[in-house]
C-alpha positions in Angstrom: -1.2 -2.3 7.0 -3.8 -5.1 6.6 -1.4 -7.3 4.8 1.3 -6.8 7.5 -1.5 -7.5 10.2 -2.7 -10.7 8.4 0.8 -11.9 8.1 1.5 -11.4 11.7 -1.7 -12.6 13.2 -3.0 -15.4 10.7 0.2 -16.5 9.2 2.1 -16.1 12.4 5.0 -14.2 10.8 5.6 -12.2 13.8 8.3 -10.2 12.2 6.4 -9.3 9.1 6.6 -5.7 8.1 7.2 -3.4 5.2 10.7 -2.7 4.0 9.8 1.0 4.2 9.6 0.8 8.0 12.0 -2.0 8.5 14.6 -2.8 5.6 15.8 -5.8 7.3 12.6 -7.5 8.2 12.5 -11.2 8.1 9.1 -11.3 6.2 8.9 -8.3 3.8 5.4 -8.8 2.8 5.3 -5.2 1.4 8.4 -4.2 -0.4 9.8 -1.5 -2.7 8.7 -1.9 -6.4 11.4 -3.1 -8.7 11.1 0.0 -10.8 11.8 2.3 -7.7 14.8 0.6 -6.3 17.2 2.9 -8.2 15.4 6.1 -7.5 15.7 5.2 -3.7 19.1 4.3 -4.0 20.0 7.5 -5.8 17.7 9.5 -3.5 15.6 10.6 -6.4 12.3 11.3 -4.5 10.8 14.3 -6.4 8.7 13.4 -9.4 9.6 9.7 -9.4 6.8 8.3 -7.3 4.1 6.0 -9.0 0.9 7.8 -9.4 -2.5 6.4 -10.0 -6.3 6.4 -9.4 -8.8 3.7 -8.6 -12.6 4.0 -9.1 -14.4 3.5 -5.8 -18.2 2.9 -5.7 -19.8 4.4 -2.7 -22.5 2.1 -1.4 -25.6 3.1 0.4 -25.2 2.7 4.2 -21.5 2.5 4.0 -19.1 4.9 6.1 -18.2 6.6 2.8 -21.9 7.1 2.1 -22.2 8.7 5.4 -19.3 11.1 4.8 -20.2 12.2 1.3 -23.9 11.9 1.7 -24.6 10.2 -1.6 -24.1 7.1 -3.7 -21.6 7.5 -6.5 -18.3 6.7 -7.9 -15.1 8.5 -7.0 -11.5 8.2 -7.8 -9.3 7.5 -5.0 -5.7 8.6 -5.9 -2.7 6.9 -4.8 1.0 7.6 -4.7 3.5 4.9 -3.7 6.9 3.1 -4.2 5.8 0.0 -2.4 3.7 -3.0 -3.4 2.7 -6.4 -2.2 5.7 -8.9 -2.2 4.5 -11.9 -4.1 7.6 -13.8 -3.2 7.3 -13.9 0.7 
């Protein structure tokens, strides 16, 4: 959402969007990962999504620090079929 907002407000691409929400967007700043195109075409959704985790350091005084009540590192998991479009 931050990439879409940046494209719309800073770059003035008023029609920027993700192809997930608008497959016909003029500026597809977020689009389907190449490896996921066939899965979507074939409507194979179960068990085909990309999974991962990213280590997130909780800094003192941050919102996460207030929520978790401690400084540490946690793994933020993600599941997705979409990524930043380097071509748009």
